[in-house]
Backbone as JSON, one array per atom type, in Angstrom:
{
  "sequence": "MLCPCGSEQAFNQCCEKIITGNSNANSPEQLMRSRYSAYATNQAEYIFHTYADISRKTQTIDDIAQWANETKWLKLVIHHASNFQHDLLENNSAQVGFSAYYSHQDQIFHMRENSNFIMEHNQWRYLDGDVSESSTIDKPTRNQHCFCGSTRKFKQCCAKAF",
  "N": [[-85.24, -62.71, 278.34], [-82.99, -64.52, 276.36], [-82.99, -67.97, 275.51], [-80.57, -70.06, 277.01], [-79.78, -72.25, 275.49], [-79.32, -71.62, 272.87], [-81.29, -71.43, 270.95], [-82.46, -69.13, 270.01], [-84.91, -68.38, 270.92], [-87.12, -67.08, 273.45], [-86.31, -67.78, 276.84], [-88.44, -68.57, 278.54], [-90.2, -69.58, 276.69], [-89.0, -71.72, 275.68], [-86.67, -73.8, 276.83], [-87.22, -73.46, 279.57], [-89.86, -74.27, 280.09], [-89.65, -77.01, 279.96], [-87.75, -77.58, 281.93], [-89.11, -76.76, 284.24], [-91.11, -78.62, 284.33], [-93.48, -78.27, 283.02], [-93.69, -79.14, 280.49], [-92.63, -81.89, 278.45], [-89.48, -83.12, 277.24], [-89.38, -83.67, 273.86], [-87.61, -84.95, 272.25], [-84.28, -86.38, 272.01], [-82.44, -84.33, 271.4], [-83.82, -82.04, 272.25], [-83.94, -82.6, 274.98], [-81.19, -82.54, 275.52], [-80.63, -79.82, 275.01], [-82.24, -78.65, 277.0], [-81.03, -79.64, 279.31], [-78.51, -78.43, 279.13], [-79.32, -75.74, 279.37], [-80.34, -75.9, 281.93], [-78.0, -76.35, 283.41], [-76.84, -73.86, 282.9], [-78.55, -72.18, 284.25], [-78.48, -73.04, 286.81], [-80.05, -75.32, 287.73], [-80.02, -77.83, 289.35], [-81.51, -80.03, 290.37], [-83.26, -80.68, 288.27], [-81.41, -81.49, 286.31], [-80.3, -83.75, 287.58], [-82.57, -85.44, 287.71], [-82.95, -85.98, 285.04], [-81.09, -87.78, 284.29], [-80.5, -91.17, 283.28], [-81.78, -93.99, 285.07], [-79.73, -95.85, 285.84], [-77.44, -94.28, 285.54], [-77.87, -92.23, 287.3], [-77.21, -93.21, 289.76], [-74.55, -92.67, 290.25], [-74.39, -90.0, 290.65], [-74.92, -86.86, 292.41], [-77.2, -84.44, 293.63], [-76.06, -82.28, 294.96], [-73.36, -82.31, 294.04], [-73.77, -81.78, 291.32], [-74.97, -79.25, 291.5], [-72.87, -77.79, 292.64], [-70.92, -77.86, 290.58], [-72.38, -76.53, 288.54], [-72.7, -74.02, 289.74], [-70.07, -73.12, 289.88], [-69.36, -72.73, 287.31], [-69.57, -70.9, 284.3], [-71.7, -70.95, 281.75], [-71.34, -70.63, 278.31], [-71.91, -71.09, 275.54], [-73.78, -73.3, 273.43], [-73.46, -75.69, 270.93], [-75.03, -77.66, 268.66], [-74.05, -80.44, 266.91], [-74.91, -82.77, 265.63], [-77.79, -84.87, 265.55], [-79.16, -87.99, 266.12], [-81.53, -89.9, 264.17], [-84.01, -90.1, 266.05], [-86.55, -91.26, 266.12], [-86.42, -93.45, 264.42], [-84.26, -94.8, 265.65], [-85.37, -95.31, 268.14], [-87.28, -97.24, 267.59], [-85.6, -99.28, 266.8], [-83.61, -99.71, 268.91], [-84.18, -98.38, 271.3], [-82.71, -96.09, 271.91], [-80.69, -93.1, 271.38], [-78.5, -90.61, 269.89], [-76.73, -87.53, 270.48], [-74.6, -85.12, 269.25], [-72.49, -82.59, 270.42], [-71.01, -79.35, 271.13], [-69.8, -77.61, 273.93], [-69.19, -74.49, 275.35], [-67.52, -72.95, 277.97], [-66.77, -71.16, 281.0], [-64.51, -71.59, 283.61], [-63.04, -71.26, 286.69], [-61.64, -68.91, 285.87], [-60.76, -69.59, 283.32], [-61.32, -70.38, 279.87], [-63.12, -72.95, 278.32], [-63.5, -75.55, 275.87], [-65.6, -78.16, 275.1], [-66.26, -81.15, 273.5], [-68.73, -83.51, 272.86], [-70.25, -86.71, 272.41], [-73.33, -87.63, 273.14], [-75.31, -90.11, 274.77], [-78.61, -91.24, 274.8], [-81.53, -92.65, 276.3], [-84.79, -94.12, 276.13], [-86.82, -94.05, 278.85], [-89.16, -94.87, 281.28], [-91.12, -93.74, 279.68], [-89.96, -91.34, 278.88], [-87.31, -89.33, 277.53], [-83.97, -89.85, 278.58], [-80.73, -88.94, 279.8], [-78.0, -90.97, 279.29], [-75.13, -91.45, 279.09], [-71.94, -90.08, 278.03], [-69.45, -89.6, 275.48], [-66.59, -87.92, 275.62], [-64.87, -86.26, 273.22], [-63.17, -84.21, 272.88], [-61.55, -81.86, 274.9], [-60.56, -78.86, 275.9], [-58.59, -75.97, 276.77], [-59.19, -72.56, 275.92], [-57.72, -69.72, 274.53], [-58.5, -66.51, 275.71], [-60.06, -64.31, 273.57], [-59.18, -61.08, 272.16], [-61.11, -58.05, 272.44], [-61.94, -57.3, 269.81], [-61.5, -59.47, 268.19], [-62.72, -62.36, 266.38], [-65.25, -64.32, 267.93], [-64.56, -67.17, 269.96], [-66.46, -69.13, 270.03], [-67.52, -69.84, 267.63], [-69.41, -68.31, 266.38], [-70.17, -65.65, 264.06], [-69.65, -63.23, 265.07], [-67.87, -60.52, 266.71], [-65.82, -60.96, 269.61], [-66.44, -59.13, 271.69], [-69.09, -58.59, 271.19], [-70.32, -60.92, 271.64], [-69.62, -63.67, 273.42], [-68.16, -62.29, 275.35], [-69.91, -60.79, 276.81], [-70.74, -62.42, 278.81], [-68.88, -62.37, 280.76]],
  "CA": [[-83.96, -63.37, 278.27], [-82.92, -65.59, 275.37], [-82.7, -69.28, 276.08], [-79.14, -70.39, 276.94], [-79.5, -73.36, 274.56], [-78.98, -71.09, 271.55], [-82.41, -71.58, 270.01], [-82.91, -67.78, 269.64], [-86.23, -68.18, 271.5], [-87.11, -66.65, 274.84], [-86.13, -68.9, 277.76], [-89.73, -69.05, 279.04], [-90.9, -70.25, 275.6], [-88.13, -72.8, 275.18], [-86.24, -74.81, 277.8], [-87.78, -73.28, 280.91], [-91.08, -75.08, 280.2], [-89.23, -78.39, 280.19], [-87.07, -77.61, 283.22], [-90.1, -76.62, 285.32], [-92.03, -79.75, 284.29], [-94.72, -77.93, 282.32], [-93.63, -79.81, 279.2], [-91.58, -82.92, 278.38], [-88.59, -83.09, 276.07], [-89.93, -84.55, 272.83], [-86.53, -85.6, 271.51], [-83.01, -86.31, 272.72], [-81.86, -83.0, 271.22], [-84.53, -81.11, 273.13], [-83.47, -82.89, 276.33], [-79.81, -82.03, 275.61], [-80.71, -78.36, 275.12], [-82.79, -78.28, 278.3], [-80.01, -79.93, 280.33], [-77.53, -77.36, 279.04], [-79.96, -74.56, 279.94], [-80.43, -76.12, 283.37], [-76.67, -76.05, 283.94], [-76.61, -72.41, 282.8], [-79.42, -71.48, 285.2], [-78.3, -73.7, 288.12], [-81.22, -76.15, 288.05], [-79.38, -79.12, 289.6], [-82.49, -81.11, 290.54], [-83.72, -81.09, 286.94], [-80.32, -82.25, 285.68], [-80.24, -85.05, 288.26], [-83.73, -86.26, 287.35], [-82.94, -86.34, 283.62], [-80.18, -88.91, 284.1], [-81.09, -92.51, 283.3], [-81.73, -94.58, 286.42], [-78.42, -96.45, 286.11], [-76.45, -93.2, 285.62], [-78.21, -91.41, 288.46], [-76.59, -93.82, 290.94], [-73.2, -92.12, 290.46], [-74.54, -88.54, 290.7], [-75.67, -86.26, 293.52], [-77.68, -83.08, 293.32], [-75.07, -81.33, 295.5], [-72.22, -82.24, 293.12], [-74.23, -81.1, 290.1], [-75.16, -77.84, 291.85], [-71.56, -77.17, 292.83], [-70.34, -77.67, 289.24], [-73.15, -75.5, 287.85], [-72.41, -72.73, 290.37], [-68.67, -72.74, 289.64], [-69.15, -72.68, 285.87], [-70.37, -69.96, 283.51], [-71.93, -71.6, 280.46], [-71.27, -69.56, 277.31], [-72.56, -71.39, 274.25], [-74.02, -74.68, 273.05], [-73.56, -75.92, 269.49], [-75.43, -79.03, 268.34], [-73.43, -80.86, 265.65], [-75.77, -83.75, 264.97], [-78.72, -85.64, 266.39], [-79.59, -89.16, 265.36], [-82.96, -90.01, 263.88], [-84.45, -90.78, 267.26], [-87.75, -92.07, 265.9], [-85.94, -94.72, 263.86], [-83.45, -95.46, 266.68], [-86.26, -95.75, 269.21], [-87.87, -98.5, 267.15], [-84.54, -100.28, 266.7], [-82.89, -100.09, 270.12], [-84.57, -97.58, 272.47], [-81.66, -95.13, 272.23], [-80.36, -92.1, 270.36], [-77.29, -89.85, 270.2], [-76.63, -86.12, 270.12], [-73.24, -84.61, 269.31], [-72.52, -81.16, 270.7], [-69.89, -78.66, 271.77], [-70.17, -76.64, 274.96], [-68.15, -73.54, 275.71], [-67.79, -72.51, 279.33], [-65.69, -70.55, 281.78], [-64.37, -72.22, 284.93], [-61.82, -70.81, 287.37], [-61.01, -67.88, 285.03], [-60.29, -70.12, 282.04], [-62.38, -70.72, 278.93], [-62.97, -74.32, 277.84], [-64.35, -76.11, 274.82], [-65.78, -79.6, 275.27], [-67.09, -81.79, 272.47], [-69.21, -84.79, 273.39], [-71.33, -87.46, 271.78], [-74.15, -88.07, 274.27], [-76.22, -91.23, 274.55], [-79.9, -91.08, 275.46], [-82.42, -93.8, 276.22], [-86.18, -93.9, 276.53], [-87.02, -94.7, 280.14], [-90.39, -94.37, 281.92], [-91.77, -92.95, 278.62], [-89.3, -90.04, 278.71], [-85.9, -89.4, 277.18], [-83.04, -89.68, 279.68], [-79.31, -88.92, 279.47], [-77.34, -92.16, 279.78], [-73.72, -91.14, 279.27], [-71.38, -89.39, 276.88], [-68.05, -89.79, 275.14], [-65.95, -86.63, 275.36], [-63.82, -86.44, 272.22], [-62.25, -83.07, 272.96], [-61.7, -80.98, 276.04], [-59.36, -78.04, 275.84], [-58.71, -74.57, 277.15], [-59.17, -71.64, 274.79], [-57.24, -68.39, 274.88], [-59.53, -65.48, 275.65], [-59.77, -63.38, 272.47], [-59.31, -59.65, 272.43], [-62.47, -57.59, 272.19], [-62.29, -57.18, 268.41], [-61.31, -60.73, 267.47], [-63.92, -63.19, 266.27], [-65.48, -65.1, 269.13], [-64.11, -68.55, 269.94], [-67.59, -70.08, 270.04], [-67.91, -70.21, 266.27], [-70.33, -67.34, 265.78], [-69.46, -64.74, 263.16], [-69.55, -61.95, 265.76], [-66.67, -60.23, 267.47], [-65.91, -61.41, 271.0], [-67.09, -58.12, 272.52], [-70.53, -58.63, 270.9], [-70.79, -62.29, 271.79], [-69.4, -64.31, 274.72], [-67.59, -61.36, 276.34], [-71.02, -60.31, 277.63], [-70.93, -63.34, 279.92], [-67.83, -62.16, 281.76]],
  "C": [[-84.02, -64.48, 277.22], [-82.53, -66.89, 276.06], [-81.2, -69.57, 275.95], [-78.8, -71.45, 275.9], [-79.17, -72.9, 273.15], [-80.09, -71.16, 270.53], [-82.89, -70.25, 269.43], [-84.35, -67.53, 270.08], [-86.06, -67.66, 272.92], [-87.03, -67.9, 275.73], [-87.47, -69.45, 278.21], [-90.57, -69.73, 277.95], [-90.14, -71.47, 275.08], [-87.86, -73.79, 276.31], [-86.85, -74.65, 279.19], [-89.03, -74.13, 281.12], [-90.75, -76.54, 280.5], [-88.6, -78.52, 281.58], [-88.07, -77.55, 284.37], [-91.13, -77.75, 285.32], [-93.35, -79.44, 283.62], [-94.8, -78.57, 280.94], [-92.54, -80.87, 279.28], [-90.71, -82.68, 277.16], [-89.11, -84.12, 275.07], [-88.88, -85.29, 272.03], [-85.26, -85.55, 272.34], [-82.34, -84.93, 272.57], [-82.53, -81.98, 272.14], [-84.13, -81.34, 274.59], [-82.05, -82.37, 276.52], [-79.82, -80.52, 275.8], [-81.23, -77.94, 276.49], [-81.8, -78.57, 279.43], [-78.93, -78.85, 280.32], [-78.08, -76.09, 279.7], [-80.1, -74.68, 281.46], [-79.08, -75.91, 284.04], [-76.45, -74.54, 283.98], [-77.44, -71.62, 283.82], [-79.44, -72.16, 286.58], [-79.53, -74.48, 288.59], [-80.77, -77.6, 288.26], [-80.39, -80.27, 289.74], [-83.0, -81.61, 289.2], [-82.65, -81.94, 286.26], [-80.26, -83.66, 286.27], [-81.37, -85.96, 287.79], [-83.8, -86.6, 285.86], [-81.86, -87.36, 283.29], [-80.99, -90.2, 284.05], [-80.91, -93.09, 284.69], [-80.34, -95.12, 286.76], [-77.34, -95.37, 286.27], [-76.66, -92.33, 286.85], [-77.52, -91.92, 289.73], [-75.21, -93.23, 291.25], [-73.22, -90.6, 290.57], [-75.17, -88.11, 292.01], [-76.09, -84.87, 293.1], [-76.67, -82.05, 293.81], [-73.86, -81.2, 294.57], [-72.59, -81.51, 291.83], [-74.37, -79.61, 290.37], [-73.83, -77.13, 292.01], [-70.91, -76.88, 291.48], [-71.06, -76.55, 288.49], [-72.85, -74.12, 288.43], [-71.01, -72.23, 290.09], [-68.4, -72.46, 288.17], [-70.1, -71.68, 285.22], [-70.49, -70.56, 282.11], [-72.11, -70.53, 279.4], [-72.03, -69.87, 276.03], [-72.67, -72.9, 274.06], [-74.14, -74.74, 271.54], [-73.9, -77.39, 269.28], [-74.84, -79.38, 266.98], [-74.29, -81.86, 264.89], [-76.68, -84.39, 266.02], [-79.21, -86.81, 265.54], [-81.1, -89.12, 265.12], [-83.59, -90.81, 265.01], [-85.7, -91.63, 267.05], [-87.37, -93.43, 265.34], [-85.18, -95.5, 264.93], [-84.31, -96.01, 267.81], [-86.9, -97.09, 268.84], [-86.83, -99.62, 267.14], [-83.97, -100.7, 268.04], [-83.15, -99.18, 271.33], [-83.51, -96.55, 272.87], [-81.44, -94.15, 271.09], [-79.11, -91.35, 270.82], [-77.43, -88.4, 269.75], [-75.17, -85.72, 270.29], [-73.28, -83.1, 269.49], [-71.16, -80.66, 271.17], [-70.46, -77.7, 272.78], [-68.95, -75.78, 275.25], [-68.51, -72.99, 277.08], [-66.54, -71.92, 279.96], [-65.7, -71.2, 283.16], [-63.02, -71.8, 285.49], [-60.98, -69.9, 286.46], [-60.35, -68.41, 283.75], [-61.5, -70.45, 281.18], [-62.08, -72.11, 278.37], [-63.92, -74.6, 276.69], [-64.39, -77.61, 275.06], [-66.68, -80.1, 274.14], [-67.44, -83.19, 272.95], [-70.24, -85.4, 272.45], [-72.11, -88.1, 272.91], [-75.09, -89.18, 273.85], [-77.46, -91.05, 275.41], [-80.7, -92.36, 275.31], [-83.83, -93.36, 276.6], [-86.41, -94.73, 277.78], [-88.23, -94.07, 280.81], [-91.12, -93.41, 280.97], [-91.21, -91.54, 278.48], [-87.85, -90.28, 278.3], [-85.06, -89.1, 278.41], [-81.61, -89.72, 279.15], [-78.65, -90.14, 280.1], [-75.87, -91.87, 280.1], [-73.22, -90.41, 278.02], [-69.91, -89.7, 276.71], [-67.48, -88.43, 274.77], [-64.8, -86.88, 274.39], [-62.81, -85.31, 272.24], [-62.6, -82.27, 274.21], [-60.43, -80.16, 276.12], [-59.66, -76.63, 276.35], [-58.58, -73.72, 275.88], [-58.63, -70.31, 275.29], [-58.37, -67.39, 274.74], [-59.17, -64.5, 274.54], [-59.8, -61.93, 272.95], [-60.71, -59.23, 272.01], [-62.87, -57.61, 270.72], [-62.0, -58.43, 267.57], [-62.64, -61.46, 267.36], [-64.02, -64.07, 267.51], [-65.07, -66.56, 268.91], [-65.24, -69.55, 269.75], [-68.07, -70.46, 268.65], [-68.92, -69.29, 265.62], [-69.52, -66.44, 264.83], [-69.26, -63.37, 263.8], [-68.19, -61.78, 266.42], [-66.91, -60.63, 268.92], [-66.68, -60.42, 271.87], [-68.61, -58.11, 272.33], [-71.13, -60.01, 271.13], [-70.53, -62.76, 273.23], [-68.77, -63.39, 275.76], [-68.67, -60.82, 277.27], [-71.23, -61.18, 278.86], [-69.91, -63.13, 281.04], [-68.09, -60.92, 282.59]]
}
């Protein structure tokens, strides 16, 4: 199985190693990808434990699991990632901008977010995010280009998730 994060690597060679604790995320982007993959594979405990301590106070594993179970994650697109090595020296934080495509209650959504990460307990943690766009997308016909931005037709891309 390919990794849900879109890396084109096998899941067990990519995000699964991080989700299971066999490896740590070495960058905010890698943590973002592993969190997305954890949502796609219903790994609520991992998602909960990758929140920053202050953000974790407003989350529950049950709420995360419910959202992950009700949602079919279709595609992740990373738009930018800050130079985390420079940012870490300056202010112990970094940002990753991404779009996520998902299906929820028979509708397709596109969400664009700029996520904030901090170094905490010698590991990257998700602090919060600013959602700049959240919209529903009309489901394309089988032969139209896929909404997720790939160059493939819908039937050869995200339609496989339905």
